[in-house]
N, C-alpha and C positions, 0 to 999 in steps of 0.2 A: 603843699603836700602835708597830709596828716600823718604823724608818727604814732604807731600803735605798738606797745610792748608785746613781746611774744607771750608773756605771762597772762595778759588780759585776753589775748586771742585764745589761749588754751582754756581759760575759764569759760569763755563764751561758747566754745565748742562743747565742753563738758555739759554746760547748762542745756544746750539744745539736744544733746544725746539723751540726757535724763528726761527732758520734757517729752521727747518723741516716745520714749518707752512708756511713760506714764499715760500719754494720750492714746496710744495705739496698742494697749495690752490686748492680747489676742484671746477673745472668748471663742469657744468652739462648742458645737452641739455634742453633748454627751448623751448616749443612749444606754439603756440597760434593762435587765430583767431581774426581778427580786422574787425569791422563792423560799419556802421552808425546806424541810427534808425532801419533799417530793412534789409539791404543788406550787404553782405561781401564786403570788400574794397580791390581791387587789386592795387599793386604798392605802398603801404605804406612803407616808409623807417623805418626800425627798427634798431636803433643804441644802442650799449652799451655806455651810457653816459661817456664822458671823455676818450674814446678810439677810435680807428679807425676800430672797429668791426661793420660791418653793413650787413644787409640783407634786403629783401623786401618781401611783401606778394604776394602770387600767386593769380590766378584767383578766388580762393575760399576764399581769405582773410587769408590764413594760412601762418605761418612762423616757422622757426627753427633757433636757435642761441645758441652758447655756452656762458654761463654767470655764475657768482658766486653769491651766496646769498649775499645780501647787495648792489649789483650793481643796477643801474637803467636803464631801457629801455627808450629810447626817440623815440616816434613815431611821424612822420611828413608826411603830405600829402597835396597837393595843394587843397585849398578850405575847409580845416579842421583846427581846433585848434590843436596845438601840445599837446602831453600828455606824462607825465612821469609816469612810473610804477616801483615800487620797487620790486626787485626780493626777494622772500621769500622762504619758503620751498616748495612751489608749483612748479610743473613742467609744467603745462598747464594753459594758461591764456586766458580769453575771454575779449577783450578790445573794448570799444565803443569810437569812436571819434565823437566830435560835429562839426557840420558845422560852418564855420567862416562866419557869416552873415555880420560882420563889414567889411570884406575884399572885399565885392562886392557892 
């Protein structure tokens, strides 16, 4: 019979719990609409901050992207101030960009 100390068993359990969380982080489909004061914005770059995951808005200002809760969306468009949006439990976002009046 092999004897295993309870301390080693505890460490093995913690290891597998952490490994499970790392391997199975839950990405979800995030959708949204980007607009200015009154109109949808086409061609806005939507990036998951600190990654190379990127998409852009369509002619109705809509986008889809896979992200995890806690990540941030970075939205950029020529003539507008960039905006960061924290991913929460929400699946659909309505995001307003402000015009960059200092840039003109």
